[in-house]
C-alpha positions in Angstrom: 87.5 144.9 206.5 84.9 142.6 204.7 86.5 140.1 202.4 84.9 140.5 198.8 84.7 136.8 198.2 82.5 136.6 201.4 80.1 139.5 200.2 79.7 137.9 196.7 77.0 135.5 196.3 75.1 133.7 193.6 72.8 136.1 191.6 69.1 135.9 192.0 66.9 135.2 189.1 66.0 138.8 189.0 69.6 140.0 189.0 70.3 137.6 186.1 67.4 138.9 184.3 68.1 142.6 184.8 71.9 142.0 183.6 70.4 140.1 180.7 68.2 143.0 179.8 71.0 145.5 180.4 73.7 143.8 177.9 70.9 143.5 175.3 70.3 147.4 175.5 74.1 148.1 175.6 74.5 145.7 172.5 71.6 147.6 170.8 72.8 150.8 171.4 76.6 149.9 169.9 75.1 148.5 166.9 72.9 151.9 166.6 76.1 153.9 167.1 77.9 151.5 164.6 75.2 152.0 161.8 75.1 155.9 162.5 78.7 156.1 161.8 78.7 153.7 158.8 75.8 156.0 157.5 78.1 159.2 158.0 81.2 157.3 156.4 79.3 156.6 153.4 77.5 159.9 152.9 80.8 161.7 153.0 82.5 159.2 150.7 79.7 159.9 148.2 80.1 163.5 148.4 83.8 163.6 148.1 83.4 161.2 145.0 80.9 163.7 143.6 83.4 166.7 144.2 86.3 164.7 142.5 84.2 163.6 139.6 83.2 167.4 139.2 86.9 168.6 139.3 87.9 165.8 136.9 85.2 166.7 134.5 86.0 170.3 134.8 89.6 169.7 134.1 89.0 167.3 131.1 86.6 170.2 129.6 89.5 172.9 129.9 92.0 170.4 128.1 89.8 169.9 125.1 88.9 173.6 124.8 92.6 174.6 125.0 
């Protein structure tokens, strides 16, 4: 059986660069996912707020005419 420590070597310059690029791409994707989630959250909140205000206005109109 091969010892893991024996196989592990110092990464080459190309490997370090590849990891760096890969990490940057993952970070960018994570931020993109976060931005999408935030946008969906805010749009949903605004929709719910508009529905609530419409219900409140309708309820206020009923009490004034009664």
